[in-house]
C-alpha positions in Angstrom: 7.1 37.2 18.2 10.3 37.7 19.5 13.2 37.6 17.1 15.3 36.9 20.1 13.8 33.5 20.6 13.0 32.3 17.5 15.1 29.3 15.7 14.8 29.0 12.0 14.8 25.8 10.2 14.5 24.4 7.0 15.9 26.2 3.8 18.6 24.5 2.6 18.9 20.6 1.8 20.0 17.8 2.5 15.9 17.1 3.4 14.4 13.7 4.7 11.9 12.8 1.7 9.3 9.9 2.2 6.9 9.1 0.0 5.6 5.7 -1.9 4.8 5.3 -5.4 0.9 5.3 -6.1 -0.5 2.1 -7.0 -2.1 2.1 -10.1 -6.0 2.0 -9.1 -6.8 3.5 -5.9 -9.5 1.4 -3.3 -12.8 3.1 -4.0 -14.9 4.7 -1.7 -17.9 3.5 0.5 -20.6 6.2 0.7 -23.3 5.1 3.9 -26.7 6.4 4.6 -29.1 5.9 7.2 -32.9 5.8 6.3 -34.9 8.6 7.9 -38.2 8.8 8.6 -39.0 11.3 6.3 -37.2 9.5 3.4 -39.0 6.1 3.4 -40.9 5.3 1.1 -38.8 7.1 -1.6 -37.6 4.4 -4.3 -33.9 3.8 -4.2 -33.4 5.8 -7.5 -35.2 8.9 -6.1 -33.2 9.0 -2.8 -29.9 8.9 -4.5 -31.2 11.3 -7.4 -32.2 13.5 -4.9 -29.5 13.8 -2.3 -26.6 13.0 -4.3 -27.6 15.0 -7.9 -24.2 16.9 -7.7 -22.4 13.3 -8.2 -24.3 11.9 -10.8 -27.4 12.7 -13.5 -30.4 10.2 -13.1 -29.1 7.8 -15.7 -25.7 7.4 -13.8 -27.4 6.4 -10.6 -29.4 3.8 -12.6 -26.6 2.7 -14.1 -24.8 2.0 -10.6 -27.9 1.1 -9.0 -28.0 -1.9 -11.8 -24.3 -2.7 -11.7 -24.6 -4.0 -8.2 -22.9 -0.9 -6.2 -25.7 -0.1 -3.8 -26.4 -2.5 -0.7 -29.3 -1.8 1.9 -29.0 -3.5 5.0 -26.1 -5.5 3.7 -27.6 -7.5 0.3 -26.7 -5.9 -2.9 -30.3 -4.5 -4.6 -30.5 -3.7 -8.5 -33.9 -2.7 -8.4 -34.1 1.4 -8.3 -38.1 1.1 -7.7 -37.1 -0.7 -4.3 -39.2 0.9 -1.8 -37.0 2.3 0.8 -37.3 2.2 5.0 -36.8 3.9 8.0 -33.3 3.2 9.6 -32.3 1.0 6.6 -29.0 1.3 5.9 -27.4 2.0 2.4 -24.1 1.6 1.2 -22.9 2.8 -2.1 -19.7 1.5 -3.5 -17.8 4.1 -5.4 -15.7 1.6 -7.7 -11.7 2.0 -7.7 -10.4 4.0 -10.0 -6.8 5.6 -12.0 -6.7 9.3 -10.2 -4.6 11.7 -12.0 -0.8 12.0 -12.3 0.4 13.5 -9.1 3.9 13.7 -7.3 4.4 11.0 -4.3 7.3 12.2 -3.1 7.7 14.7 0.4 10.5 16.8 1.8 10.7 17.0 5.6 11.4 20.7 7.1 11.1 20.0 10.6 10.1 17.7 12.6 9.7 16.8 16.2 7.3 14.6 18.6 4.5 17.3 18.4 4.8 19.0 14.2 6.2 18.2 11.5 6.7 20.6 8.6 6.8 19.3 5.0 7.3 20.8 1.5 5.0 19.9 -0.5 5.1 20.1 -4.4 3.2 21.5 -6.9 0.6 19.1 -8.2 0.0 17.5 -5.0 -3.9 17.6 -3.8 -3.6 18.1 0.6 -6.3 15.9 1.3 -8.9 13.4 -0.4 -11.9 15.0 -2.8 -12.9 15.2 -6.2 -10.4 13.1 -8.7 -8.1 12.9 -5.6 -9.0 10.5 -2.6 -5.5 8.5 -2.8 -3.2 10.8 -4.1 -2.8 13.0 -1.4 -0.5 14.3 1.5 -2.6 12.8 3.8 -2.3 9.4 2.5 1.7 10.1 2.4 1.5 10.8 5.8 -0.4 7.5 7.0 1.5 5.5 4.9 4.6 6.8 6.6 3.2 6.3 9.9 2.0 2.8 9.0 5.9 2.1 7.7 7.6 3.2 10.7 5.6 0.4 12.9 3.0 0.3 15.5 4.3 1.8 18.7 4.4 5.1 16.8 1.5 4.8 15.7 -0.1 4.8 19.0 2.0 8.3 19.5 0.7 10.0 16.1 -2.6 8.6 15.9 -3.8 12.3 14.8 -0.8 12.8 11.8 -2.3 15.5 9.5 -2.3 18.4 7.7 -4.3 21.8 10.2 -4.8 23.9 6.8 -4.1 23.6 3.1 -2.0 24.7 0.2 -3.9 24.8 -3.7 -2.6 21.5 -5.7 -0.8 23.9 -7.6 0.9 26.2 -4.5 4.0 24.3 -3.4 6.0 24.7 -0.3 5.4 25.1 3.5 2.4 22.5 4.9 1.8 22.6 8.9 0.8 18.9 10.1 0.0 17.9 13.7 1.2 14.6 14.8 -0.7 14.6 18.2 -4.6 15.8 19.0 -3.3 18.2 21.2 -1.2 19.8 18.8 -3.6 19.3 15.9 -5.9 21.3 18.4 -4.0 24.6 19.2 -2.8 24.8 15.6 -6.2 25.1 14.5 -7.2 27.0 16.5 -4.3 29.7 15.6 -5.2 29.4 12.2 -9.1 30.4 13.2 -8.0 33.5 15.2 -6.2 34.8 12.5 -8.8 34.5 10.4 -11.3 35.7 13.4 -8.6 38.6 14.2 -9.7 40.2 10.3 -13.4 39.6 11.0 -13.2 41.6 13.5 -11.0 44.2 11.9 -8.2 44.0 15.1 -4.7 44.6 14.7 -2.9 41.6 13.5 1.0 42.2 14.1 1.4 41.5 18.2 -1.6 38.8 18.2 -0.8 36.2 15.2 1.2 33.3 16.3 1.3 31.8 12.6 2.2 33.9 9.9 2.8 32.8 6.4 5.1 34.5 3.5 4.5 33.5 -0.1 6.4 34.5 -3.5 4.2 34.3 -6.6 4.6 35.4 -10.4 2.0 37.6 -11.7 1.2 38.7 -14.7 2.0 42.4 -16.1 4.6 44.7 -14.1 3.0 46.2 -10.5 3.9 49.5 -10.4 3.2 50.3 -6.2 6.1 48.6 -4.6 3.8 47.7 -2.0 -0.1 47.0 -2.1 -2.5 45.8 0.8 -5.4 44.2 -0.4 -8.8 43.9 1.6 -10.8 42.0 -1.1 -13.9 40.3 0.5 -13.9 36.3 -0.7 -17.8 34.8 -1.5 -18.5 31.8 -4.0 -20.5 31.9 -7.1 -22.1 28.6 -8.8 -19.9 27.3 -10.9 -19.8 24.0 -13.2 -17.8 21.4 -12.0 -17.4 23.2 -8.3 -20.4 21.6 -6.4 -20.1 23.8 -3.0 -19.2 26.6 -5.2 -16.5 28.8 -6.5 -14.8 31.4 -4.7 -14.0 35.0 -5.9 -13.8 38.4 -5.4 -17.4 39.5 -3.9 -18.0 42.7 -2.4 -20.8 40.7 -0.2 -18.2 37.9 0.6 -16.0 37.2 4.0 -12.8 39.8 4.7 -9.5 39.3 3.7 -6.2 40.5 3.8 -3.1 40.4 1.9 0.1 42.4 1.9 1.8 42.7 -1.4 5.4 43.5 -1.7 7.3 43.8 -5.2 10.5 41.8 -4.9 11.7 42.3 -9.0 10.3 43.2 -12.5 10.7 42.1 -15.4 9.9 44.7 -18.0 11.3 42.9 -20.8 8.8 39.2 -19.7 6.1 41.9 -18.4 6.0 40.5 -15.0 6.6 40.7 -11.6 8.1 38.6 -8.6 6.0 39.4 -5.3 6.4 38.5 -1.7 2.7 38.1 0.0 2.1 37.8 3.4 -1.5 36.9 4.4 -3.2 37.7 7.6 -6.5 35.4 6.8 -6.8 32.2 5.0 -9.6 32.0 2.7 -9.4 29.4 0.2 -7.4 30.7 -3.1 -7.0 34.1 -1.6 -3.4 34.7 -3.3 -4.4 33.8 -6.8 -7.9 36.1 -6.3 -6.9 39.0 -4.8 -3.7 39.8 -7.4 -6.4 38.6 -10.3 -8.4 41.5 -8.4 -6.0 44.0 -8.9 -5.3 43.0 -12.4 -2.4 41.4 -12.0 -3.2 37.3 -11.9 -0.3 34.8 -11.6 1.3 34.1 -14.5 -0.2 30.6 -15.5 -3.4 30.7 -13.6 -5.6 28.8 -15.9 -8.8 29.9 -13.7 -8.7 33.7 -12.3 -8.7 36.7 -14.5 -8.7 40.4 -13.9 -10.8 41.3 -11.7 -10.7 38.5 -9.3 -13.4 36.6 -11.7 -13.0 32.8 -13.5 -11.7 32.9 -16.6 -14.6 32.7 -19.4 -17.6 32.8 -16.7 -20.8 31.9 -17.8 -24.6 30.6 -16.9 -23.7 27.4 -18.1 -23.1 24.6 -16.1 -21.6 20.8 -16.0 -22.1 18.2 -19.5 -25.3 16.3 -18.3 -23.4 13.0 -20.0 -21.9 11.0 -17.6 -18.5 9.1 -17.5 -17.7 4.8 -17.2 -19.0 5.2 -13.0 -22.2 6.8 -13.2 -20.9 10.4 -12.8 -20.4 13.8 -14.2 -17.3 14.3 -17.1 -14.9 16.2 -15.7 -15.2 20.0 -16.5 -14.2 21.3 -19.4 -13.7 24.3 -17.6 -11.3 25.4 -15.9 -11.4 24.7 -12.1 -9.6 25.5 -8.9 -7.5 22.1 -8.9 -6.2 22.9 -12.1 -2.4 23.8 -11.8 -0.3 25.9 -14.1 0.5 29.2 -12.0 3.7 30.1 -9.9 2.8 30.3 -6.0 5.0 28.9 -3.2 4.6 28.9 0.4 8.0 30.0 1.5 7.9 31.3 5.2 6.0 30.2 7.6 6.6 31.5 11.2 4.7 30.0 14.0 4.7 30.1 18.2 4.8 26.3 18.9 1.7 24.7 19.8 3.4 23.0 22.6 6.7 24.9 23.7 5.1 28.1 22.4 8.9 29.1 20.9 8.7 30.7 18.3 9.8 28.8 15.0 10.3 30.0 11.3 10.1 26.8 8.9 11.4 27.9 5.4 10.7 25.9 1.7 13.6 26.4 -0.8 12.2 28.7 -3.6 11.7 27.3 -7.1 14.3 28.7 -9.6 11.4 30.6 -11.1 10.6 32.5 -8.1 13.8 33.8 -7.1 15.4 36.8 -7.4 18.5 37.6 -9.9 20.3 37.9 -6.6 19.7 35.1 -5.2 19.7 33.0 -8.4 
């Protein structure tokens, strides 16, 4: 990336801000299934309690069926012992619910006809998942396109984030507005991870570079640390696909950490982190792995492992909708830590012009000189 042709955007207000307040209840969800030949002759309760056991226990699925939330070939079926036939169409309706509180306003750091870069606030999830199906960045982007009119919709049918930030992480979030831009940017993010996998040199080949600010517990003695700890998954209550942790059998990951300021009295260190891969929760895991977890992180502790980890699994009791109760232990979406995606440098997906996007730093993540 040549600095001679680089444009820098963002960094200081005023910014365009958009976002609609969240309704009290979301719209619920509909999950469709087609009965395969191997599942024919199963009873309705067997089908759901086996295939979606992570969603609800047996008693929870019984409650959903008897509540009329499942249709078979368009008709409501309340008998859990109904025998299924091959090719039958099943639909489960998850009833509307009040999602946890989340911010709704988004700052636009940069926008052109192909991409839009947002300053995501801490506490807002990027894509639907878990309890957050409506209160997400994606929903606000879709509402914005709809509000701007049908002519714009035809130009921006693919407006969507091309990478993720943790719910508790703030800062630069890059989104594509066209199919071509989305495909190109997704390829660039994938290429960076691929280079890590192949132990390749990155500095001259990466088309996207991400720099974060973080506040960590304790005093980091070295001025710069390179962390190459692989990241894998373990079974963990409340996380259906497994929790990402430091694991020798995991996938390669690389983080370069530079100390910006040490607060001896407060016993914490302000750092800059450049990541050359994009494993989930990579910075939280890597910094905790070296004994300096993010200040306020409720989940990861020294060693890159979860806090209070043991072999217990989710409580078998279920909530009003029949699903499992929310885990009492920390989960990845819990907030409280200090992590901000400060800079994102990319080669524009269409013009190839190098663009540096900067999200203003929260006060807590500024050095004394910056303050």
